[in-house]
C-alpha positions in Angstrom: 57.0 91.6 95.4 55.0 94.9 95.6 51.4 94.7 94.4 50.6 96.9 91.3 49.0 100.2 91.8 46.7 99.8 88.8 45.2 96.7 87.1 43.8 97.2 83.6 41.0 94.7 83.5 39.6 93.6 80.1 36.7 91.2 79.5 36.8 90.0 76.0 34.6 87.8 73.8 35.0 87.2 70.0 37.3 90.1 69.5 40.2 88.4 67.8 39.9 90.9 64.9 40.2 93.9 67.2 41.9 93.1 70.5 45.4 93.3 69.1 45.0 96.9 68.2 43.6 97.6 71.7 46.6 95.8 73.3 49.1 97.7 71.2 47.7 101.0 72.5 48.1 99.7 76.1 51.3 97.8 76.2 53.5 100.6 74.9 52.5 102.6 78.0 52.9 99.9 80.7 55.1 100.7 83.7 56.2 98.6 86.6 53.3 99.3 88.9 50.6 98.5 86.3 49.3 95.0 85.3 47.1 93.9 82.5 44.5 91.2 83.2 42.4 89.7 80.4 39.4 87.4 80.9 38.4 85.6 77.8 34.8 84.4 78.1 35.3 81.2 76.1 35.6 83.0 72.7 35.0 80.6 69.8 36.9 82.8 67.4 40.6 83.2 67.0 41.1 85.2 70.2 43.2 82.5 71.9 45.6 82.4 68.9 45.9 86.2 68.9 46.6 86.2 72.7 49.1 83.4 72.4 51.2 85.6 70.1 51.0 88.5 72.6 51.9 86.2 75.5 55.1 85.2 73.7 56.2 88.8 73.5 54.6 90.0 76.7 54.6 87.2 79.3 53.6 89.6 82.0 50.1 89.7 80.6 47.8 87.7 82.9 45.4 85.9 80.5 42.5 83.8 81.8 40.5 81.8 79.3 37.3 80.7 80.9 35.5 77.4 80.1 32.2 79.1 79.7 31.0 82.6 79.1 29.5 84.3 82.2 28.2 87.4 80.3 29.8 90.8 80.3 28.8 91.4 83.9 30.2 88.1 85.2 33.4 88.3 83.2 34.3 91.8 84.4 33.6 90.7 87.9 36.0 87.8 87.4 38.6 90.1 85.9 38.5 92.3 89.1 38.7 89.1 91.1 41.9 88.1 89.3 43.4 91.6 89.6 46.0 92.5 92.3 46.1 96.2 91.9 44.8 98.8 94.3 42.7 100.2 91.5 41.0 98.5 88.5 40.5 100.1 85.2 37.6 98.3 83.4 38.9 98.7 79.9 37.1 97.5 76.8 38.4 95.1 74.3 38.1 97.0 71.0 38.8 100.6 71.9 42.1 102.5 72.1 44.0 104.4 74.8 45.5 107.7 74.0 49.2 108.0 74.4 50.1 108.8 78.0 46.6 107.8 79.2 48.0 105.4 81.8 50.3 108.0 83.2 47.5 110.5 83.5 45.3 107.9 85.4 48.2 107.0 87.7 48.6 110.7 88.6 44.9 110.8 89.6 44.7 107.6 91.6 46.9 108.8 94.4 44.7 107.4 97.1 42.6 110.5 97.4 39.8 109.1 95.2 37.7 105.9 95.4 36.5 106.3 91.7 38.0 108.0 88.7 35.9 108.4 85.5 37.9 108.9 82.3 36.5 110.9 79.4 36.4 109.5 75.8 36.5 110.6 72.2 34.1 108.8 69.9 35.1 107.8 66.3 33.7 105.6 63.6 34.5 101.9 63.4 37.9 102.3 61.7 38.8 105.4 63.7 39.1 107.5 60.6 36.5 110.0 61.5 35.7 111.8 64.8 32.0 111.7 65.7 32.2 113.4 69.1 35.3 115.0 70.5 34.2 114.5 74.1 31.7 112.0 75.4 31.4 114.1 78.6 31.2 117.8 77.7 33.5 118.9 80.5 36.1 121.5 79.9 38.0 120.8 83.1 38.3 118.0 85.7 35.6 117.8 88.4 35.5 116.3 91.8 32.6 115.0 93.8 32.1 113.8 97.4 29.3 111.7 98.9 27.1 114.8 99.5 27.4 115.6 95.8 26.0 112.2 94.9 22.8 113.6 93.2 24.9 116.0 91.1 27.4 113.3 90.1 24.5 111.0 89.1 22.8 113.6 86.9 26.0 115.0 85.3 27.9 111.8 84.7 25.4 109.0 84.8 24.6 108.9 81.1 28.2 108.6 80.1 28.8 105.7 82.5 26.9 103.5 80.1 30.5 103.1 78.7 32.3 100.8 81.1 35.8 101.6 79.7 35.9 104.9 81.5 35.7 103.4 85.0 38.7 103.2 87.3 37.6 102.0 90.8 39.3 100.9 94.0 39.4 97.1 94.0 38.4 96.7 97.6 35.5 99.0 97.1 34.3 96.9 94.2 34.5 93.7 96.3 32.7 95.4 99.3 29.6 96.2 97.2 26.8 94.1 95.8 27.6 92.8 92.3 25.5 89.7 91.8 22.2 91.7 91.8 23.4 93.4 88.7 24.4 90.3 86.7 22.3 90.4 83.5 21.9 94.1 83.5 24.9 94.5 81.1 26.0 97.4 83.3 27.3 95.9 86.5 29.7 98.8 87.0 26.8 101.3 87.1 25.1 99.1 89.8 28.3 99.1 91.8 28.8 102.8 91.5 25.3 104.1 92.3 24.1 101.6 94.9 23.8 102.7 98.5 25.9 104.1 100.2 27.2 106.7 97.8 30.9 106.7 96.9 32.7 109.2 98.9 35.4 110.6 96.6 35.1 110.8 92.8 37.2 112.5 90.2 36.3 113.0 86.5 39.1 113.5 84.0 37.8 115.9 81.4 40.5 115.2 78.7 39.6 112.2 76.5 42.0 109.4 77.2 40.1 106.7 75.4 39.0 106.4 71.7 35.7 104.6 71.4 35.2 102.5 68.2 31.6 103.5 67.7 29.2 101.0 66.1 31.1 97.9 67.1 29.3 96.9 70.3 28.6 93.1 70.7 25.0 94.0 71.7 24.1 96.1 68.6 21.5 93.5 67.5 19.8 93.9 71.0 20.1 97.7 71.0 16.3 98.3 71.2 15.9 96.1 74.2 19.0 97.5 75.9 18.5 101.2 75.5 14.7 101.3 75.6 14.3 98.9 78.5 17.4 97.5 80.3 19.3 100.8 80.7 16.3 102.9 81.9 15.1 100.1 84.2 18.5 100.1 85.9 18.8 103.9 86.1 15.3 104.2 87.6 15.9 101.5 90.1 18.3 103.5 92.3 16.4 104.8 95.4 18.9 107.5 96.4 18.2 109.8 93.5 15.2 112.0 92.6 13.1 111.4 89.5 14.3 114.7 88.1 17.9 113.5 88.2 17.0 110.1 86.8 15.1 111.8 83.9 18.3 113.8 83.1 20.2 110.5 82.7 17.4 108.9 80.6 13.6 108.8 80.2 11.8 106.3 82.3 10.1 104.8 79.3 11.9 106.0 76.3 10.1 103.6 74.0 7.1 105.8 74.3 8.9 108.6 72.5 7.8 108.6 68.8 11.1 110.2 67.7 13.0 107.3 69.3 10.9 104.7 67.7 11.3 106.2 64.3 15.0 106.3 64.7 15.1 102.6 65.7 12.9 101.8 62.7 15.2 103.7 60.5 18.2 101.7 61.6 16.4 98.4 61.6 16.3 98.0 65.4 12.5 98.2 65.6 10.1 96.1 63.6 7.0 94.0 64.2 9.0 91.4 66.2 10.1 94.1 68.7 6.6 95.5 68.7 5.0 92.2 69.6 7.7 91.3 72.2 8.2 94.6 74.0 5.3 97.0 73.3 2.1 95.4 72.3 1.0 94.4 75.9 2.0 97.8 77.3 -0.3 99.8 75.1 -3.9 100.0 74.0 -6.2 102.0 71.7 -4.8 104.6 69.3 -1.3 104.6 70.9 -1.0 100.8 70.2 -2.0 101.5 66.5 0.6 104.2 66.2 3.4 102.0 67.6 2.4 99.3 65.2 2.3 101.7 62.3 5.8 102.8 63.0 6.9 99.1 63.1 5.3 98.6 59.7 6.5 101.8 58.1 9.0 101.2 55.2 12.4 101.2 56.9 14.3 102.7 53.9 12.0 105.7 53.8 12.3 106.1 57.6 16.1 106.0 57.2 16.1 108.7 54.6 13.8 111.0 56.6 15.8 110.5 59.8 19.0 111.3 57.9 17.4 114.4 56.4 16.3 115.5 59.9 19.9 115.1 61.2 21.3 117.2 58.4 18.7 119.9 58.5 17.7 120.1 62.2 20.4 118.5 64.2 23.8 118.8 62.6 25.6 117.8 65.8 24.1 114.3 65.6 27.1 112.9 63.8 27.0 109.5 65.7 23.3 109.1 64.9 23.8 110.0 61.2 26.8 107.6 61.1 24.6 104.8 62.5 21.9 105.6 60.0 24.4 105.4 57.1 25.6 101.9 58.3 22.1 100.5 58.6 21.1 97.8 56.1 18.2 100.1 55.3 20.4 103.0 54.2 20.1 104.1 50.6 22.4 106.1 48.3 20.4 109.2 49.4 21.1 108.5 53.1 24.8 107.9 52.5 25.0 111.1 50.4 23.5 113.1 53.2 26.1 111.6 55.6 29.0 112.6 53.3 27.4 116.0 52.9 27.4 116.6 56.6 
């Protein structure tokens, strides 16, 4: 039996409510040289029951229910380990594929590339509103070689925070260090940007994935992840200049007052985060300022941040949407969201 050309690898946890819709968007596009591999990291919800119904109708699905959860990094690594395809698409468990997305990827992975990055559209949690038409603002496909590594890093690095856009050669994945990136929450970024640089990369400019924004499992840990874990990972790569790293993200974004106010407005930054992450890193007047932001009334911060988005940054639809969904949102904040 010929091995598949592409393995769609999904790591899932507690997505019984959403994974069916994701599978429906994939299964209608499946062809003979594509397989679907799902690793369930010991979900305590109804994921096994949902999967049982799909396995009755689609026995070709390769479903692996683990006895314990290994975290997002470990479970994706397991999924690639179970895969048999030449390439692995690290798809998410609550987003959707556009029609003909698989055929478009199959056209690209013709052996000429080691890595293919797929662009995405971002919508709200029920897919009823478009928040961003293109995650990557590319008008046409782009290609990079090893000598373009710095350019690829600065132009695409930020959007690689979304794992669902990664299609990588399976043998390349296994050849590279993965264990060092367990616990980062972005194992794929560690695999992609470690030394040596990947030789041949293609970016598909047309969105082939629809992201369900605001549904991430780690939303409650957003402050820790985006203020510390993500920048620490990006700034750990020795092959890239500080200038390129700063294009992807600030080295210490938690020092930016605007960022802290936004997290205060959404409820992600309060005194607990101040004491745990910031207090020991600051002193004097700056420490007092960071503490004052943590103590500032969150509902007022939410309204002011919403007003800023409407008046000063009308392209910040995803930020405004996040503000409107916060427990600190008021009728005024929600009215501004509807107005925009």
